[in-house]
C-alpha positions in Angstrom: 6.1 -15.4 10.3 5.3 -16.0 6.8 5.4 -13.8 4.1 1.6 -14.5 3.3 0.5 -13.9 6.6 -2.2 -12.0 7.8 -2.1 -10.7 11.1 -4.8 -11.7 13.4 -6.4 -10.1 16.3 -4.8 -10.1 19.4 -7.0 -9.0 22.7 -5.6 -5.8 24.0 -8.7 -4.2 24.5 -10.7 -4.2 28.2 -12.8 -7.2 28.8 -16.2 -6.8 28.2 -17.1 -7.4 31.5 -14.8 -4.5 32.6 -16.5 -1.3 33.3 -17.3 1.1 30.5 -14.4 3.5 30.2 -16.9 6.3 28.7 -19.1 5.7 31.5 -18.5 6.4 35.2 -17.5 3.5 36.8 -20.0 3.3 39.5 -23.5 3.3 38.4 -27.0 3.2 39.6 -30.4 2.3 38.7 -31.0 5.7 37.6 -28.0 5.3 34.9 -29.8 2.5 33.3 -32.3 2.6 30.3 -35.6 0.5 30.3 -34.6 -0.3 26.6 -31.8 -1.7 24.5 -29.8 1.4 22.8 -30.5 1.4 18.9 -27.4 -0.4 17.7 -27.8 -3.6 19.7 -31.7 -3.2 19.1 -31.5 -3.2 15.1 -28.9 -6.6 15.6 -31.2 -8.0 17.5 -28.2 -8.1 20.4 -28.5 -7.9 24.3 -27.5 -5.1 25.5 -26.4 -3.7 29.2 -28.5 -0.9 29.0 -25.7 1.5 30.1 -25.1 4.9 29.0 -23.0 4.3 26.8 -23.5 0.3 26.4 -20.6 -2.2 26.8 -21.1 -3.4 23.1 -20.9 0.3 21.9 -18.3 1.3 23.6 -16.1 -1.9 23.1 -16.6 -1.7 19.3 -16.3 2.4 19.0 -20.2 2.7 17.3 -22.5 5.4 18.8 -24.8 4.4 21.3 -28.1 6.3 21.5 -31.9 5.4 22.7 -35.2 6.1 21.3 -37.8 7.4 23.6 -39.8 4.5 25.1 -43.4 4.3 23.9 -45.0 3.2 27.0 -44.7 6.3 28.7 -41.4 5.7 30.5 -38.7 8.3 30.5 -34.9 7.0 30.1 -33.9 8.4 33.0 -30.4 9.9 33.9 -28.8 10.1 31.1 -30.7 11.2 28.1 -30.0 14.3 28.8 -26.5 14.1 28.8 -24.0 14.5 25.8 -22.6 11.7 24.8 -20.1 13.0 22.1 -17.2 15.1 22.8 -17.0 18.6 21.1 -13.1 18.5 21.2 -10.5 17.3 18.4 -10.2 13.5 17.6 -6.7 13.9 17.6 -6.7 15.3 21.3 -8.4 11.9 22.3 -5.6 9.9 20.6 -2.7 11.6 21.9 -3.7 10.7 25.1 -2.2 6.9 23.9 -0.5 7.4 20.8 1.4 4.3 21.2 0.0 1.9 18.4 -2.0 -0.8 19.5 -1.9 -4.5 17.8 -4.1 -4.0 14.8 -5.5 -6.5 11.9 -7.1 -5.8 8.5 -10.2 -7.6 9.7 -10.9 -5.6 12.8 -8.3 -2.8 13.2 -9.5 -2.0 17.0 -8.5 -5.7 18.3 -11.4 -5.8 20.2 -12.5 -8.8 22.0 -15.4 -11.0 20.7 -18.2 -10.5 22.9 -20.4 -13.8 23.7 -23.2 -14.1 21.3 -22.1 -12.1 18.4 -20.4 -13.1 15.9 -17.1 -11.5 14.0 -18.7 -10.7 11.1 -20.8 -8.1 13.0 -17.8 -6.6 14.5 -17.5 -2.7 13.6 -20.5 -2.9 11.1 -23.0 0.0 10.9 -25.9 0.0 12.8 -29.1 0.0 10.6 -30.7 2.9 9.3 -33.5 4.5 11.1 -36.8 6.4 10.2 -36.0 9.4 12.8 -34.4 11.8 10.6 -33.1 13.8 13.3 -30.8 10.5 14.3 -29.3 11.0 11.1 -26.1 12.5 11.5 -25.5 9.9 14.5 -25.4 7.0 11.8 -22.2 8.5 9.9 -18.9 7.0 10.2 -17.9 10.6 11.7 -19.6 10.2 15.0 -18.0 7.0 15.6 -16.2 7.8 19.5 -13.4 5.3 18.5 -13.0 5.5 14.5 -10.9 8.5 14.2 -8.3 6.9 16.4 -8.5 3.4 14.3 -8.1 4.9 11.5 -4.9 6.6 12.7 -4.0 3.1 14.1 -4.3 2.1 10.7 -2.2 4.4 8.7 0.8 3.9 11.2 0.7 0.2 11.5 -0.4 -0.5 7.8 0.8 2.5 5.4 2.9 4.5 7.4 6.1 2.7 6.9 5.8 2.3 3.4 5.8 5.6 2.7 7.7 7.3 5.8 7.4 11.2 4.9 5.1 12.2 7.7 6.9 12.8 11.5 6.9 9.4 13.6 3.5 8.8 15.2 4.2 10.0 18.4 5.5 13.3 17.2 3.1 14.0 14.5 0.3 13.6 16.7 1.4 16.0 19.2 2.2 18.3 16.3 -1.4 18.0 15.5 -2.5 18.6 19.0 -1.3 21.6 19.1 -1.8 23.1 15.6 -4.8 21.1 14.1 -4.6 20.7 10.5 -7.6 19.2 9.1 -6.9 18.2 5.3 -3.9 16.6 6.6 -5.9 14.3 9.2 -8.7 13.9 6.8 -6.2 12.3 4.1 -4.8 10.5 7.0 -8.4 9.0 7.9 -9.1 8.3 4.4 -5.6 6.2 3.8 -6.0 4.6 7.6 -9.7 3.5 7.4 -9.0 1.2 4.6 -7.4 -1.2 7.3 -10.6 -1.0 9.5 -12.9 -3.7 9.4 -16.2 -3.6 7.0 -15.8 0.1 6.5 -16.2 2.7 3.6 -13.9 5.3 2.7 -16.3 7.7 0.5 -17.0 10.1 3.4 -13.6 10.7 3.9 -12.5 10.8 0.3 -15.8 13.5 -0.2 -14.3 15.5 2.4 -10.6 15.8 1.1 -12.0 16.5 -2.4 -13.5 19.5 -0.5 -10.2 20.9 0.1 -9.3 20.4 -3.5 -12.6 23.0 -4.8 -11.0 26.4 -6.1 -13.8 28.1 -3.9 -12.8 26.4 -0.8 -9.4 25.3 -1.5 -7.0 24.5 1.5 -4.0 26.4 2.1 -0.8 26.4 0.2 1.9 24.9 2.1 3.6 22.0 2.7 1.0 20.3 4.6 -1.3 20.7 1.2 1.1 19.1 -0.7 1.5 16.2 2.3 -2.2 15.7 2.2 -2.5 15.4 -1.5 0.3 12.9 -1.6 -1.8 11.0 0.6 -4.8 10.9 -1.3 -3.1 10.5 -4.3 -1.9 7.3 -2.9 -4.9 6.3 -1.5 -7.0 7.0 -4.6 -4.2 5.1 -6.7 -4.7 2.0 -3.9 -8.4 2.1 -4.8 -7.5 1.8 -8.5 -9.0 4.8 -9.5 -5.6 6.0 -11.6 -7.2 9.0 -13.1 -7.9 10.8 -10.2 -4.9 9.8 -8.7 -2.5 11.3 -11.2 -4.9 14.8 -11.4 -4.2 15.1 -7.7 -0.8 14.2 -8.1 -0.1 17.0 -10.5 -1.6 19.4 -8.2 0.8 18.1 -5.4 3.7 19.0 -8.1 2.5 21.7 -9.1 2.0 23.0 -5.3 5.2 21.8 -4.4 7.3 23.4 -7.1 5.5 26.6 -6.6 6.7 26.3 -3.2 10.2 25.7 -4.3 10.1 22.4 -1.9 12.5 21.1 -4.5 15.3 23.4 -3.0 17.3 22.8 -0.1 16.6 26.1 1.6 12.9 25.5 1.6 13.0 23.0 4.6 15.4 24.9 6.8 13.3 28.0 6.3 9.8 26.2 7.2 11.3 23.6 9.4 9.8 25.8 12.7 13.5 25.1 13.6 13.0 21.3 14.4 15.6 19.0 12.8 12.6 16.5 12.7 10.0 18.8 10.6 12.9 19.8 8.3 13.5 15.9 7.9 9.7 15.6 7.0 10.0 18.2 4.4 12.9 16.8 2.7 11.3 13.5 2.7 7.7 14.9 1.2 10.0 16.1 -1.9 11.6 12.9 -2.2 8.5 10.7 -1.8 6.9 12.7 -4.0 9.7 12.2 -6.4 9.7 8.4 -6.1 5.7 8.1 -6.0 5.5 10.0 -9.5 8.0 7.8 -11.1 6.3 4.7 -9.8 2.8 5.8 -11.5 4.6 6.4 -14.6 6.6 3.0 -14.7 3.8 1.2 -13.8 1.0 2.6 -14.8 2.2 4.1 -18.4 1.2 7.5 -16.9 4.1 10.1 -17.6 3.2 12.9 -15.4 6.5 13.8 -13.3 8.6 16.6 -15.3 11.9 16.2 -13.7 14.2 15.9 -17.0 14.7 19.5 -16.5 14.4 19.9 -12.9 16.9 20.5 -11.0 16.7 19.3 -6.6 19.4 20.3 -4.4 17.5 18.8 -1.4 19.3 16.3 0.3 18.5 12.4 0.6 16.8 11.6 3.7 18.1 10.1 6.9 17.4 6.3 8.2 14.3 5.3 9.7 15.8 5.3 13.2 17.7 8.6 12.7 14.3 10.2 11.5 12.4 8.9 14.5 14.7 9.9 16.8 15.2 13.3 16.1 18.9 13.4 15.7 20.0 13.9 11.9 23.2 12.9 10.7 25.2 15.4 8.2 23.2 15.5 4.7 24.3 14.6 1.0 22.9 15.4 -2.1 21.5 12.6 -4.4 24.4 13.4 -7.0 26.9 13.2 -3.8 25.4 9.6 -3.7 26.2 8.8 -7.5 29.5 10.2 -7.3 30.2 8.2 -4.1 32.9 5.6 -6.0 35.1 8.5 -6.7 35.2 10.2 -3.8 37.5 9.5 -0.6 35.1 10.0 2.2 33.4 6.6 3.1 29.5 7.5 3.4 26.8 5.2 5.4 24.1 5.8 2.5 20.5 5.3 4.5 18.1 3.0 2.8 15.7 5.6 1.7 18.7 6.8 -0.5 18.9 3.6 -2.3 15.3 3.4 -2.6 15.5 6.7 -4.6 18.5 5.6 -6.9 16.6 2.8 -8.0 13.9 5.1 -9.2 16.0 6.9 -11.0 17.4 4.1 -12.6 13.7 3.2 -13.4 12.7 7.2 -14.9 15.7 6.5 -17.4 14.6 3.4 -18.7 10.6 5.2 -19.1 12.8 8.2 -20.8 14.3 5.4 -23.5 11.3 4.8 -25.5 13.5 5.9 -28.5 15.4 2.6 -28.3 14.6 0.1 -31.4 17.8 -1.6 -32.0 18.9 -4.6 -29.4 22.4 -3.4 -30.4 22.0 0.1 -29.2 24.5 1.7 -27.0 21.7 3.2 -24.6 20.4 0.0 -24.0 23.9 -1.6 -22.1 24.3 1.6 -20.4 20.8 1.4 -18.7 21.3 -1.9 -18.1 24.8 -0.8 -16.4 22.9 1.7 -14.1 20.7 -1.6 -13.0 24.0 -3.9 -12.4 26.0 -1.1 -10.5 23.0 -0.6 -8.6 23.2 -4.1 -7.2 27.2 -4.3 -7.3 27.8 -1.4 -5.0 25.1 -2.2 -2.2 26.9 -2.5 0.9 27.2 -5.4 2.9 24.5 -4.1 5.7 22.3 -3.0 2.7 22.4 -6.8 0.7 20.1 -8.5 3.7 16.4 -6.7 3.5 15.8 -8.1 6.9 18.1 -7.0 10.0 19.7 -9.3 12.8 16.6 -8.6 14.9 14.4 -9.8 12.2 12.4 -6.5 11.3 11.9 -6.1 7.6 13.4 -2.5 6.0 11.0 -1.6 3.7 12.5 1.0 1.9 15.1 -1.6 0.9 12.7 -3.9 -0.3 10.8 -1.3 -2.3 14.4 -0.2 -3.7 14.8 -4.2 -4.8 11.1 -4.4 -6.2 11.8 -1.2 -8.3 14.9 -2.4 -9.3 13.7 -5.6 -10.7 10.8 -4.0 -12.0 13.1 -1.9 -14.0 15.0 -4.9 -15.3 11.9 -6.5 -16.7 10.6 -3.3 -18.2 13.9 -2.5 -19.8 14.2 -6.2 -21.1 10.6 -7.0 -22.3 10.9 -5.1 -25.1 13.4 -7.3 -26.7 12.5 -10.4 -24.9 10.9 -13.5 -26.5 8.4 -13.3 -23.9 5.5 -11.9 -25.4 2.4 -13.6 -25.9 -1.0 -13.4 -26.8 -2.2 -15.3 -23.8 -1.6 -12.7 -21.2 -2.8 -9.7 -23.3 -6.1 -9.8 -20.9 -4.3 -9.1 -17.9 -4.5 -5.3 -17.7 -3.8 -4.3 -14.0 -0.8 -2.4 -13.7 0.2 -3.0 -17.5 0.5 0.6 -19.0 3.9 -0.3 -20.7 3.2 -3.5 -22.6 5.6 -4.8 -25.6 4.2 -5.3 -29.0 2.8 -8.8 -29.4 4.3 -11.6 -31.9 8.4 -10.2 -32.3 10.0 -13.1 -32.7 13.6 -13.4 -31.6 15.9 -11.7 -34.2 19.2 -13.0 -32.9 21.1 -14.7 -29.9 20.6 -11.2 -28.2 16.8 -12.1 -27.8 17.9 -15.1 -25.5 19.7 -12.6 -23.3 17.2 -10.5 -23.0 14.4 -13.0 -22.2 16.6 -14.7 -19.3 17.5 -11.5 -17.9 13.2 -10.7 -17.9 12.6 -14.1 -16.5 15.8 -13.7 -13.5 14.1 -10.5 -12.7 10.8 -11.9 -12.4 11.8 -14.7 -10.3 13.6 -12.1 -8.0 10.1 -10.2 -7.5 8.9 -13.8 -6.5 11.2 -14.2 -4.0 10.7 -10.7 -2.2 6.8 -12.2 -1.4 8.9 -15.0 0.6 10.2 -12.6 3.3 9.2 -12.6 6.7 6.4 -10.1 7.8 3.0 -9.6 6.2 2.1 -8.5 2.6 -0.1 -6.2 3.9 2.4 -3.8 5.1 4.6 -3.6 1.9 3.3 -0.7 -0.5 0.2 -1.2 -2.9 2.9 -0.8 -5.7 4.0 -4.1 -4.7 1.0 -5.4 -6.6 2.0 -3.6 -9.7 5.2 -5.4 -9.7 3.8 -8.8 -8.9 1.6 -8.5 -12.1 4.8 -7.4 -13.7 6.4 -10.8 -12.5 3.5 -13.3 -13.3 2.8 -11.7 -17.1 6.6 -12.6 -17.7 6.5 -16.1 -15.8 3.0 -16.8 -17.9 4.4 -15.9 -21.2 7.2 -18.0 -20.7 5.0 -21.0 -19.7 3.0 -20.5 -22.7 5.9 -20.9 -25.3 7.6 -24.0 -23.2 7.5 -27.2 -24.9 4.0 -28.9 -23.6 6.3 -32.5 -22.5 8.8 -31.4 -20.4 9.3 -30.4 -16.6 7.5 -27.1 -15.8 6.3 -27.6 -12.0 9.1 -25.1 -10.7 7.6 -22.6 -13.1 4.0 -23.6 -11.8 5.3 -23.0 -8.2 6.4 -19.6 -9.1 3.0 -18.5 -10.9 1.0 -19.8 -7.8 3.6 -17.7 -5.6 2.5 -14.3 -7.7 -1.0 -15.6 -7.6 -1.0 -16.5 -4.0 0.3 -13.3 -3.1 -2.1 -11.4 -5.1 -5.0 -13.4 -3.4 -3.8 -12.6 0.2 -4.0 -8.9 -0.1 -6.9 -8.8 -2.4 -9.3 -8.0 0.1 -7.4 -5.1 0.8 -6.0 -3.6 -2.9 -8.8 -3.8 -5.4 -5.8 -3.6 -8.0 -4.6 -7.0 -6.6 -8.3 -8.5 -6.9 -8.4 -7.7 -10.3 -4.9 -8.9 -11.2 -5.6 -12.1 -9.3 -8.6 -12.8 -11.1 -6.8 -11.9 -14.4 -3.8 -13.8 -13.8 -5.5 -17.2 -12.7 -7.9 -17.0 -15.4 -4.7 -16.6 -18.0 -2.9 -19.3 -16.1 -6.1 -21.6 -16.1 -5.9 -20.9 -20.2 -2.6 -22.0 -20.6 -2.9 -24.8 -18.5 -6.2 -26.4 -20.4 -4.3 -25.7 -23.8 -0.8 -27.3 -22.6 -2.7 -30.2 -21.4 -4.6 -31.0 -24.4 -1.8 -30.5 -26.5 0.2 -32.5 -24.4 -2.4 -35.5 -24.9 -2.4 -35.3 -28.7 1.5 -35.6 -29.0 1.6 -38.7 -26.4 -1.3 -40.2 -28.5 0.7 -39.6 -31.8 4.0 -40.6 -29.8 2.3 -43.9 -28.9 1.1 -44.7 -32.1 4.2 -43.8 -33.7 5.8 -46.1 -31.4 3.5 -48.9 -31.9 4.0 -48.7 -35.6 7.4 -48.8 -35.2 7.7 -52.0 -33.2 5.1 -53.1 -35.7 7.5 -52.8 -38.6 10.4 -53.7 -36.3 8.7 -57.5 -35.9 8.3 -57.9 -39.5 
């Protein structure tokens, strides 16, 4: 599978001709309505007039019937309730096995005859009957919560895996529903459901943040706010995301989640729940640093913070519930000087990469290229790469699966290198100043190379940008990576565009053009899901077009004058 591939729907649902799963398998004439349901009528589609018609059942839309205007009564089922009063999670737990999904149609429903794909999962048109208004909200869709959960686990969960695995989590929520956490999951997962808005879930979760109706002060609220902040940041609502993230940090500190004992005391005696609590703390830590690094929002006050929380284990160990011996991040960083050989998790390397980025963000006082602190920071990044064990050097495992934690760790490390060397690099151009997506820490423009060391920083920035481009070409779907990859792609594009604008116009630049197109293509591939990618693609493309036009115009002029000079030289030579 190519890296730019976007999953396509596969037909795993029941056939349109199969019995309706929500209706009795045996029907008679008394169970058939006289008119089409309102959803089918509003779109002028055929309806089989079952109590819950096949089309609505397949698409997960509400199936309601209006009273006949011809004096006939709809028989049999109009007096029956078609919606369940049970929690949506209870319906999901029955089959917690993930389905084959797609960002263009998350339910993987078959295309019904005479219905175009663009109408799948559409809202029915509004009606004039005020009594039916509530029936036309997203919340009343029979399958919508399940689709959101499917989207959450298939496209988002592995990029930020701090909640328990799917089956275990749904079992927990079935026993003890946690409305604010479930709403946050629906909000994040609804992004991957074709054609739907997230606004209702966002509004619902905002109600849990109001003082008069605030949610409980426990770890589940920290988890919910972290999910909500990630969703807001994905929507390019960075200001509100930062506010919610700060609330999550404050509550986590108030609860003492940065202490080793918290997970033990609050894990209900479950090793899996304890690991989830530890992962929640570290995910909050990593996400806060990424927001600070990519958006220029210095919001995480970890400089004087001491955390004794052990680093997370491997994903497979987390899924099995068999948690190995625990180690701290300090033990990770001092591993070279220890006699014991420890197999560190991919998550641990991701945390270490984030800590290196944090060190760089705290080094704004470096103003000289021969500052010892600059070389010290570079040593942190270089050592991170040099000490990767053989089994962590390849992001793809022997079975062809991509390790998302290692992917992000590499991404963070390369982005850190760009941010470190950019301030002393010659790759600073006015041409890229219009790119504002994920560019909170741009250097000053127009600083020329002051010594040969500037060429070293320029080369290192360009190399880091190229390494980010290599991540694009890994197998797998780009949609399943963290949305922070969009920021890394934008950083890479800025470096490549700056380099391109500074190259001689008459010279080989095909390889650089391909790298620019690669990053732009990756942004375009996820633009329909991530608003920041859509904005980044538009800005990068516009700058690339301007640079191309300027270089072409300048090249034509140089060729003209070169030809003119050659002709004059030959004339003089003939004389």
